[in-house]
C-alpha positions as CSV (number, residue, x, y, z in Angstrom):
1,X,-0.1,0.1,-0.2
2,X,2.8,2.5,0.7
3,X,4.5,1.6,-2.5
4,X,1.4,1.8,-4.1
5,X,0.2,5.7,-2.7
6,X,3.9,6.5,-3.6
7,X,4.3,5.5,-7.2
8,X,0.6,7.3,-7.3
9,X,1.9,10.5,-6.2
10,X,4.8,10.3,-8.5
11,X,2.4,9.6,-11.5
12,X,0.3,12.5,-10.3
13,X,3.0,14.9,-9.6
14,X,4.5,14.2,-13.3
15,X,1.3,15.2,-15.0
16,X,1.2,18.6,-13.0
17,X,4.7,19.3,-14.0
18,X,3.4,19.6,-17.5
19,X,1.2,22.2,-16.9
20,X,4.0,24.5,-16.4
21,X,1.8,27.8,-17.2
22,X,1.2,28.0,-13.4
23,X,4.0,28.5,-10.5
24,X,4.3,24.9,-8.3
25,X,3.1,26.9,-5.5
26,X,-0.2,28.2,-6.9
27,X,-1.0,24.6,-8.2
28,X,-0.5,23.1,-4.5
29,X,-2.5,25.9,-3.3
30,X,-5.2,25.2,-6.1
31,X,-5.3,21.3,-5.4
32,X,-5.6,21.8,-1.3
33,X,-8.2,24.5,-1.5
34,X,-10.4,22.1,-4.1
35,X,-9.7,19.4,-1.8
36,X,-10.5,21.3,1.5
37,X,-13.7,22.7,-0.1
38,X,-15.1,18.9,-1.0
39,X,-14.1,18.0,2.6
40,X,-16.1,20.8,3.8
41,X,-19.0,20.1,1.6
42,X,-19.1,16.5,2.5
43,X,-18.9,17.4,6.2
44,X,-22.2,19.6,5.7
45,X,-24.0,16.9,4.1
46,X,-22.8,14.0,6.3
47,X,-24.1,16.0,9.8
48,X,-27.3,17.2,7.8
49,X,-28.1,13.7,7.3
50,X,-27.1,12.8,11.0
51,X,-29.1,15.5,12.4
52,X,-32.1,14.1,10.5
53,X,-31.3,10.1,11.9
54,X,-30.6,11.3,15.7
55,X,-33.5,13.9,15.5
56,X,-36.0,11.5,17.1
57,X,-33.5,9.2,19.1
58,X,-32.6,9.9,22.9
59,X,-30.6,13.0,24.4
60,X,-27.2,11.0,24.0
61,X,-26.9,10.3,20.5
62,X,-28.5,13.9,19.8
63,X,-25.7,15.3,22.2
64,X,-22.9,13.3,20.6
65,X,-23.4,14.5,17.1
66,X,-23.5,18.1,18.2
67,X,-20.2,17.6,20.6
68,X,-18.8,15.5,17.6
69,X,-19.3,18.5,14.8
70,X,-15.9,20.1,15.2
71,X,-13.9,17.3,15.6
72,X,-15.2,15.5,12.8
73,X,-14.9,18.7,10.4
74,X,-11.2,18.7,12.0
75,X,-10.8,15.4,11.2
76,X,-12.1,15.6,7.2
77,X,-9.9,18.8,6.6
78,X,-7.0,16.6,8.0
79,X,-7.7,13.8,5.8
80,X,-8.3,16.5,2.6
81,X,-5.2,18.0,3.1
82,X,-3.3,14.8,3.3
83,X,-5.1,13.6,0.1
84,X,-4.2,17.4,-1.8
85,X,-0.6,16.7,-0.3
86,X,0.0,13.7,-1.9
87,X,-1.7,14.2,-5.2
88,X,0.0,17.8,-6.0
89,X,3.7,18.1,-7.4
90,X,5.2,18.7,-3.9
91,X,8.7,17.4,-3.6
92,X,8.2,13.8,-1.6
93,X,10.7,15.0,1.4
94,X,8.2,17.8,2.4
95,X,5.3,16.0,1.3
96,X,6.0,13.0,3.3
97,X,6.9,15.6,6.7
98,X,3.6,17.3,6.1
99,X,1.6,13.7,5.9
100,X,3.2,12.4,8.9
101,X,2.3,15.7,10.9
102,X,-1.4,15.6,9.7
103,X,-1.2,11.6,10.7
104,X,-0.1,12.5,14.3
105,X,-2.7,15.3,14.1
106,X,-5.7,12.8,12.9
107,X,-4.7,10.3,15.9
108,X,-4.9,13.4,18.7
109,X,-8.3,14.2,17.2
110,X,-9.4,10.4,17.5
111,X,-8.7,10.6,21.1
112,X,-10.2,14.3,21.8
113,X,-13.4,12.5,20.0
114,X,-13.6,9.6,22.2
115,X,-13.2,11.8,25.5
116,X,-16.0,13.9,24.0
117,X,-17.9,11.0,23.8
118,X,-17.3,9.5,27.4
119,X,-18.0,12.9,28.5
120,X,-21.4,13.0,27.1
121,X,-22.1,9.9,27.9
122,X,-21.3,10.7,31.8
123,X,-23.4,14.2,31.7
124,X,-26.6,12.2,30.4
125,X,-26.3,9.6,32.8
126,X,-25.9,12.3,35.7
127,X,-28.9,14.4,34.9
128,X,-31.0,11.3,36.1
129,X,-30.2,12.4,39.3
130,X,-30.8,15.2,41.6
131,X,-28.2,16.1,44.3
132,X,-30.1,18.8,45.7
133,X,-32.8,16.5,47.0
134,X,-33.0,16.0,51.2
135,X,-32.3,12.5,50.8
136,X,-29.6,12.2,48.1
137,X,-27.9,9.1,48.8
138,X,-28.5,7.5,45.9
139,X,-27.6,10.1,43.8
140,X,-24.3,10.8,45.5
141,X,-23.5,7.1,45.0
142,X,-24.2,7.0,41.0
143,X,-22.6,10.4,40.4
144,X,-19.5,9.7,42.5
145,X,-18.8,6.5,40.5
146,X,-19.6,8.4,37.4
147,X,-17.7,11.2,37.9
148,X,-14.3,9.1,38.9
149,X,-14.9,6.8,36.3
150,X,-15.3,9.7,33.8
151,X,-11.8,11.0,34.6
152,X,-10.1,7.7,34.8
153,X,-11.5,6.8,31.5
154,X,-10.4,10.4,29.9
155,X,-7.1,9.9,31.3
156,X,-6.6,6.0,30.0
157,X,-7.6,7.2,27.1
158,X,-5.3,10.0,26.5
159,X,-2.2,8.1,27.2
160,X,-3.3,5.4,24.7
161,X,-3.9,8.4,22.0
162,X,-0.5,9.8,22.9
163,X,1.1,6.5,22.6
164,X,-0.5,5.9,19.4
165,X,0.3,9.4,17.8
166,X,4.0,9.3,19.3
167,X,4.4,5.8,17.2
168,X,3.8,7.6,14.1
169,X,7.1,9.7,14.4
170,X,10.4,7.6,14.0
171,X,12.2,9.7,16.3
172,X,10.2,9.0,19.1
173,X,8.3,5.9,18.5
174,X,10.0,3.9,21.3
175,X,8.4,6.7,23.6
176,X,4.8,5.5,22.1
177,X,5.3,2.0,22.7
178,X,6.4,2.9,26.2
179,X,3.4,4.5,26.9
180,X,1.2,1.3,25.6
181,X,3.4,-1.5,26.6
182,X,5.1,-0.1,29.9
183,X,8.4,-1.8,28.4
184,X,12.0,-0.4,28.4
185,X,14.0,2.3,29.8
186,X,11.6,4.8,29.3
187,X,8.8,2.9,30.7
188,X,10.5,2.1,33.7
189,X,11.3,5.7,33.9
190,X,7.7,7.0,33.1
191,X,6.4,4.1,35.7
192,X,8.4,5.1,38.6
193,X,7.8,8.8,37.8
194,X,3.8,8.2,37.6
195,X,3.8,5.9,41.0
196,X,2.2,8.4,42.6
197,X,-0.2,9.1,39.8
198,X,-0.8,5.4,39.0
199,X,-1.7,4.8,42.7
200,X,-4.0,7.5,43.1
201,X,-5.8,6.4,39.6
202,X,-6.5,2.8,41.2
203,X,-7.9,4.1,44.4
204,X,-9.8,6.2,42.3
205,X,-11.4,2.8,40.9
206,X,-11.4,1.3,44.3
207,X,-13.3,4.6,45.3
208,X,-16.1,4.7,42.5
209,X,-16.5,0.6,43.4
210,X,-16.7,0.2,47.0
211,X,-17.7,3.9,47.7
212,X,-16.1,4.7,51.0
213,X,-16.9,8.1,50.4
214,X,-19.1,10.3,47.6
215,X,-20.1,13.4,47.1
216,X,-21.7,16.0,49.6
217,X,-20.7,12.8,52.5
218,X,-20.5,14.7,55.9
219,X,-16.7,13.7,57.0
220,X,-14.5,14.0,59.5
221,X,-10.7,13.9,58.2
222,X,-7.5,15.2,60.0
223,X,-9.9,16.4,63.1
224,X,-11.9,18.4,61.0
225,X,-15.5,18.5,59.9
226,X,-16.6,18.8,56.2
227,X,-18.3,17.9,53.2
228,X,-17.0,15.8,50.1
229,X,-17.1,19.1,47.3
230,X,-15.2,17.4,44.5
231,X,-13.6,14.2,43.6
232,X,-10.8,14.3,40.8
233,X,-9.0,11.4,39.3
234,X,-5.8,12.4,41.9
235,X,-7.4,14.2,44.9
236,X,-10.6,14.9,47.0
237,X,-11.7,18.3,48.0
238,X,-13.5,18.8,51.3
239,X,-15.2,21.5,52.1
240,X,-14.6,22.4,55.8
241,X,-17.5,24.0,58.1
242,X,-15.6,27.4,57.9
243,X,-15.5,27.4,54.5
244,X,-12.0,26.0,54.3
245,X,-11.1,23.4,51.6
246,X,-9.3,20.5,52.6
247,X,-7.3,18.9,49.6
248,X,-6.5,15.1,50.1
249,X,-5.0,12.6,47.6
250,X,-7.5,10.0,46.6
251,X,-5.2,7.4,48.1
252,X,-5.9,8.9,51.8
253,X,-9.6,7.5,51.6
254,X,-8.1,3.8,50.9
255,X,-5.4,3.7,53.3
256,X,-6.3,5.9,56.1
257,X,-9.3,5.8,58.9
258,X,-11.7,8.6,58.5
259,X,-15.2,8.8,59.6
260,X,-18.3,9.2,57.1
261,X,-21.0,10.4,58.9
262,X,-23.6,9.8,55.9
263,X,-22.2,6.5,54.5
264,X,-25.9,4.8,54.6
265,X,-28.1,7.5,55.5
266,X,-27.8,11.4,56.2
267,X,-29.7,10.8,59.6
268,X,-27.5,11.4,63.2
269,X,-27.9,11.4,66.6
270,X,-26.8,14.2,68.1
271,X,-25.3,14.3,72.0
272,X,-25.0,17.0,74.1
273,X,-23.3,16.4,77.9
274,X,-24.7,18.8,81.1
275,X,-23.2,18.4,84.1
276,X,-25.6,18.9,87.2
277,X,-25.7,18.4,90.9
278,X,-26.4,15.3,92.6
279,X,-29.7,16.7,93.6
280,X,-31.2,17.7,90.2
281,X,-34.3,16.1,89.6
282,X,-33.8,14.0,86.5
283,X,-37.2,13.3,85.7
284,X,-38.0,17.0,85.2
285,X,-34.7,17.6,83.1
286,X,-36.0,14.5,80.9
287,X,-39.8,16.0,80.4
288,X,-37.9,19.4,79.6
289,X,-35.6,17.8,76.7
290,X,-38.6,16.0,75.6
291,X,-40.3,19.5,75.5
292,X,-37.3,21.1,73.8
293,X,-37.1,18.8,70.8
294,X,-40.9,18.4,70.4
295,X,-40.9,22.3,69.7
296,X,-37.7,22.3,67.5
297,X,-37.6,22.6,64.0
298,X,-34.3,20.5,63.8
299,X,-35.9,17.1,65.8
300,X,-36.9,14.5,63.5
301,X,-39.6,12.9,65.5
302,X,-37.6,9.4,65.9
303,X,-34.9,9.6,68.9
304,X,-35.1,11.7,72.3
305,X,-33.4,10.4,75.9
306,X,-31.7,11.6,78.7
307,X,-29.2,9.2,80.7
308,X,-26.7,9.7,83.7
309,X,-23.6,8.4,82.4
310,X,-21.2,9.4,84.8
311,X,-20.8,10.6,88.6
312,X,-17.4,12.2,89.6
313,X,-16.6,13.4,93.1
314,X,-18.6,16.9,92.8
315,X,-20.7,16.4,90.0
316,X,-23.4,14.1,87.7
317,X,-22.9,14.2,84.0
318,X,-25.9,13.5,81.8
319,X,-26.2,12.7,78.2
320,X,-29.0,14.0,76.1
321,X,-29.6,12.2,72.9
322,X,-31.8,13.5,69.8
323,X,-32.3,12.6,66.2
324,X,-31.8,14.9,63.1
325,X,-32.2,14.8,59.5
326,X,-28.3,15.2,58.7
327,X,-25.3,16.5,60.0
328,X,-25.8,20.4,60.1
329,X,-29.4,19.8,61.5
330,X,-27.9,17.3,64.3
331,X,-25.1,20.2,65.3
332,X,-27.8,23.0,65.2
333,X,-30.1,20.6,67.4
334,X,-27.3,20.0,70.0
335,X,-26.6,23.5,70.6
336,X,-30.4,24.5,71.4
337,X,-30.6,21.8,73.5
338,X,-27.6,22.9,75.4
339,X,-28.6,26.1,75.4
340,X,-32.4,25.7,76.6
341,X,-31.5,23.1,79.1
342,X,-29.1,25.7,80.9
343,X,-31.8,28.2,80.8
344,X,-34.3,25.8,82.2
345,X,-31.8,24.8,85.0
346,X,-31.4,28.8,86.0
347,X,-34.7,29.8,85.7
348,X,-37.0,26.8,86.8
349,X,-34.5,24.2,88.4
350,X,-31.7,25.9,90.3
351,X,-31.3,22.9,92.6
352,X,-29.6,21.1,89.2
353,X,-26.9,23.8,88.7
354,X,-23.7,22.4,90.2
355,X,-23.0,23.4,93.7
356,X,-19.8,23.0,95.9
357,X,-20.0,21.1,99.5
358,X,-18.0,21.5,102.3
359,X,-18.4,19.8,105.9
360,X,-17.9,22.5,108.8
361,X,-16.0,20.2,111.3
362,X,-16.5,22.2,114.2
363,X,-20.6,22.4,113.8
364,X,-20.6,18.9,112.1
365,X,-22.9,20.3,109.6
366,X,-22.5,20.7,105.8
367,X,-22.4,23.6,103.8
368,X,-23.2,24.3,100.2
369,X,-21.8,26.9,98.3
370,X,-23.0,28.1,94.9
């Protein structure tokens, strides 16, 4: 096939040289212009037919045709210029160099189109889910999987495309083979240099399948509470409660223990600890806690309880439990319980406030000091 193309190019070049009434550069420009015009017209016709064909199809195919228009036009123009250069009276050396460059660009454009197709599929798939819903567990699960796999696919397509493109150039063909087969010295060096990237890439696949975290999950990492804001192919962005951002590698969530407060459900039981006197009436405190929760918009009408969890030499520790629909609401509910229970003990139940007792040795009486 290469010999046939070379012979055909030589014969056509000889034919063009017989028309010596035009300079060679003008003949080449005329041929390129004619082929580009034909390619443009063919591209317009093909896409007009494709639009008619996918008009009644689903959103994926309509979006794919729309996104591929520019890429296909570039590919058609590359093919048109390559054919024009082949049949033009251009010298074999420059003609071969231009065709080699065009082949390199054509492979990169094909990879660009493949990445665009995978992105279009991910966008269409994620439209099925709404992260703004209150109970968005299923949505976060699928959106997290899709975004991670989308980025992994884009990275793999880019590596394969670059490897294939480099193999078309003799001087760097070994680099392309190393990217594709990870063989040779260049492949070993690249593998060592890309080890952190590959580690996070594998961690990304594990996160997409096992899903220890998902988008919008409430987590505690490095002693900080926050929500998973973004998951890329190499790192995770956690938006902390005070709007700071913590950036962590994907491998962190595979190799390091952390807390996920929304792993199965967003609902949580909030805890508020209070310290009261021994003589505190637990029944009144328990009734007041139930009243506070009933009147609070933060309580989800499920769990409410008060228990004495510890006794020291001066006070008793009580634990107030109340459930809420998500972590931020549970935090607000805990603060509300502390504030209103403190106000209740101060205004209506002062005997529950901690007191310091001392024994008067001379009189044999006990004295209480607030």
